[in-house]
C-alpha positions in Angstrom: 16.0 13.2 15.8 17.9 15.2 13.2 16.1 17.1 10.5 17.6 14.9 7.8 16.5 11.7 9.6 13.0 13.2 10.2 12.7 14.2 6.5 13.7 10.6 5.4 11.1 9.2 7.8 8.4 11.4 6.5 9.3 10.7 2.8 9.4 6.9 3.5 5.9 7.0 5.1 4.6 9.0 2.1 6.1 6.4 -0.2 4.4 3.6 1.7 1.1 5.4 1.7 1.3 6.0 -2.1 2.0 2.3 -2.7 -0.9 1.2 -0.6 -3.1 3.5 -2.6 -1.9 1.7 -5.8 0.4 4.4 -7.0 3.9 4.0 -8.5 6.8 5.4 -6.5 10.0 6.7 -8.0 13.1 6.5 -5.8 16.9 6.8 -6.2 19.0 3.7 -5.5 21.5 4.5 -2.8 23.8 1.5 -2.6 25.5 -1.1 -4.7 23.7 -4.2 -3.4 21.9 -4.8 -6.7 24.9 -4.1 -8.9 25.1 -4.6 -11.9 21.3 -4.9 -12.4 20.7 -1.6 -10.6 23.6 0.8 -10.2 23.9 3.4 -7.3 22.2 6.6 -8.4 19.8 4.8 -10.7 16.1 5.8 -10.5 13.8 2.8 -9.8 10.1 2.7 -10.2 8.2 0.6 -7.7 4.6 -0.3 -8.1 2.3 -2.4 -5.9 1.4 -5.9 -7.0 -2.0 -6.1 -8.8 -4.7 -7.7 -6.6 -4.6 -11.4 -6.9 -1.0 -11.6 -8.1 1.9 -12.6 -5.8 5.6 -12.1 -5.8 7.5 -14.6 -7.9 11.0 -15.9 -7.7 13.3 -13.6 -9.7 11.2 -10.4 -9.1 13.0 -7.4 -7.7 10.8 -6.5 -4.8 10.7 -3.6 -2.4 10.0 -4.4 1.2 10.0 -2.4 4.4 12.1 -2.5 7.5 12.6 0.0 10.3 15.1 2.1 8.3 13.1 2.2 5.1 12.9 0.3 1.8 15.0 -2.6 0.8 15.1 -3.4 -2.9 16.4 -6.9 -3.6 15.7 -9.9 -5.8 13.3 -12.6 -4.5 15.3 -15.8 -4.4 13.0 -18.2 -2.6 9.6 -18.7 -1.1 8.7 -21.3 1.5 5.8 -22.0 3.9 6.3 -22.6 7.6 3.5 -22.8 10.2 0.8 -21.9 7.7 2.6 -18.7 6.7 4.6 -17.9 3.5 8.1 -16.6 3.9 10.0 -14.7 1.2 13.8 -14.6 1.0 15.6 -11.9 -0.9 19.2 -11.2 -1.8 21.0 -8.3 -3.5 22.7 -9.3 -6.8 26.0 -8.2 -5.3 25.5 -9.5 -1.7 27.4 -12.3 -0.1 24.3 -13.8 1.6 20.5 -13.8 1.7 18.4 -11.4 3.8 16.4 -12.7 6.7 13.0 -14.1 5.6 10.1 -11.6 5.4 6.4 -12.0 5.2 3.9 -10.7 2.6 2.9 -7.8 4.8 6.4 -6.4 4.5 6.4 -6.4 0.7 5.2 -3.1 -0.7 5.8 -3.6 -4.4 8.1 -4.6 -7.3 10.5 -2.8 -9.5 8.9 -2.2 -12.9 11.4 0.3 -14.5 15.0 1.4 -14.0 16.7 4.5 -15.3 20.5 4.6 -15.1 22.2 7.5 -13.4 22.4 9.3 -16.7 18.6 9.1 -17.1 18.4 6.5 -19.8 15.9 3.7 -19.5 17.5 0.3 -18.7 15.9 -2.5 -20.8 14.1 -5.0 -18.5 16.3 -7.9 -19.7 19.3 -6.1 -18.2 17.8 -6.2 -14.7 15.4 -9.1 -14.8 18.1 -11.8 -14.6 16.6 -14.6 -12.6 19.9 -16.2 -11.7 22.6 -13.6 -11.0 26.2 -14.7 -10.6 26.7 -13.3 -7.1 30.4 -14.0 -6.8 31.2 -12.5 -10.2 29.1 -9.4 -9.4 31.0 -8.8 -6.2 34.4 -9.2 -7.9 33.4 -6.9 -10.7 32.2 -4.2 -8.2 35.5 -4.5 -6.2 37.6 -4.0 -9.4 35.5 -1.0 -10.5 35.6 0.5 -7.0 39.4 0.2 -6.9 39.7 1.7 -10.4 37.7 4.8 -9.3 39.7 5.1 -6.1 43.0 5.1 -8.1 41.5 7.7 -10.5 40.7 10.0 -7.5 44.1 9.5 -5.8 46.1 10.2 -9.0 43.7 12.8 -10.4 43.1 10.9 -13.6 
């Protein structure tokens, strides 16, 4: 295991422990899956759900998988064989994630700071019905623009 991978694993485990203790965790968003609600490089604040409250459709939740946290919007909840299943999707993703269970959910996003450090108003990231196709097209156009800028040194 490389030292970077080991460091990431240790940090992830510390984050999980802090959330289970009721603490708020601050992490940097790495990808564009939640664009434009959460841009790459933004700082997101995740806190555990209060006792007695449950995730609701539209919440941006953090859940665990082997490689770390996933932060996506909760798009549906259903019950099957006496167990609730939660389905998430990034605002800029083509499809939904595989269903997860409550034990995988570690918290919800309660605050976002853009890459410049300014607080993003909740109404900018709490859109309950994102336009997935438009978001993907927008991201493609913006990405192409930045590639052209790099190539031509603009």
